N, C-alpha and C positions, 0 to 999 in steps of 0.2 A: 734403863731407858730414860734419857733426858734430852731436853732441847739443848742444842749447842749454845754456848755462851754467845754472844753479844749481850745486849739488854733484852731480857725476855720476861713478859708478863703472861701468866696463865690464869684464866678464870674458869671455874667449873660451874656450869649452869645445870641445875636440876630442873628439868621440865617434867612436870607431873600432869597426868590426865585430870581434867577438871570435872568430869562426870562423877556423879555419886556412885559409890559401890565399887570403884576401881581398887582391887586388892593387890594384884601381882602384875609386875611389868615384865614383858617378854622382850628383852633387848636383842635386836637383830643387827645393829650396826653402831659404829662410833663415828662421830662427826667432829672434825676440828675446823673451826672458822679461824683463819689465819690472816694476819697482815704483816707483810715484810716492808720495812722502811730502809731507805738508803742503800739499795742495791745498785751496782754499777749500771749505768745507762745501757751499755752495749749488751748486757745480758738480758735485758727486758724488752729491747726495741723490736726485735725481729721474730717472726713466727717460727722460723726454722730452729732458732736457739731455744725457744720455749718448748717446742715439740720434743726436741732432744732431751731437755731437762725432765719433762713429764715422763717420757719413756724410761729414762734411767731411774727415776724415782719409783716407778711402779713395777719395773722389770723383775725384781727379785721374787715376786709372788707368782710368777708364771714361768714354767719350763718352756712353754711353747709361745713364742712371741706373736704367732699368727692371731691370737685372741686379743691382742692389745690394739685398740682402735683410738686414733687421735684425730680430732677435728680442730681446726684453728681458723681464725680470721685475722688478717693483717690490716690494722688501721693505717691510714696515711696521714702524716709521713712516718709515724712510728706508733707502737703500742699493739698489744695482742690480746685477744680473748681465745681461750683454748680449753679443751677437755680431753681427758684420756680415760678409757674404761677398760678394765681387765676382766670383769666378772666378779672378782673378789674385792676390788677397790675402784674408786672413781676420784679423779682430781679435776677441779675446775679452777681456772686462773684468769684474771684480768690484770693487765699491766698498764701503768702510767710511767714509762721510763723517764720522762722529763722531770718527774718528782722522785724517782728511785723507788716507787711504790708498786706493790702488787697485792691484790686481794685473792685469797686462795681458800677453796673448800676441799677438804680431804674426807672422804667417806670410806671406811674400811670395816671389815668384819669384827675387828677387836681393837683395843687400845694400843697394843704393841705394834700391830701393823700400821695403824695411823701414825704413830710417832716415828716409826722407821721411815715412812714416806716423808714426813716432815723433816727429819734429820738430813735425808738425801737432798731434798729441795734446798735446805739451808746451805749445804756444802756447795751446791751448784750455783745458786743465785746470790749468795754472799751478802745477805742483809746485815746491817749493823744493829738494827732493832727489830724485835719480833713481838707480836701480840697474838695470843692463842686463846680461844674460847672453846671449851670442851662440852659437847652435848651427846648424851646417850640417845640413840634412836630406837624406837620400838613402841609396842602397844600393850595394853593390859590384856591378860588372858580372860579376865572376868570383868566386864563393864558394869554388870549389875543393872539396876534401873536407871534410865536416863530420862 
């Protein structure tokens, strides 16, 4: 599992509870905060294109497409904010097609699923540069005294 080439920078952020006595972390999700740079304008400009990209990226985790829900907003004259939820994964995207830029959040049950979604989005939206920050999501099983 790797992010497709162009130029890609990945940062791994360890977010730890600040309360005293936190011993063990229960990880329930994996969050990728992604920036795509230099994607073609026409791929980012219209809500229908973004909706299709999100459905294709998240589709492999559901045998039944009835559970995939997409919500989008078309800015005028162009640009999109959208989200897709499948139950096992969520993707949120905001596009600035005039700059070839999109900001994306991918939240999945595990790292493999998150990166599979990222790879699919890269193939579809064709960025030349990619920035990824990885964050584990979850809470401690024992918060101790706070």
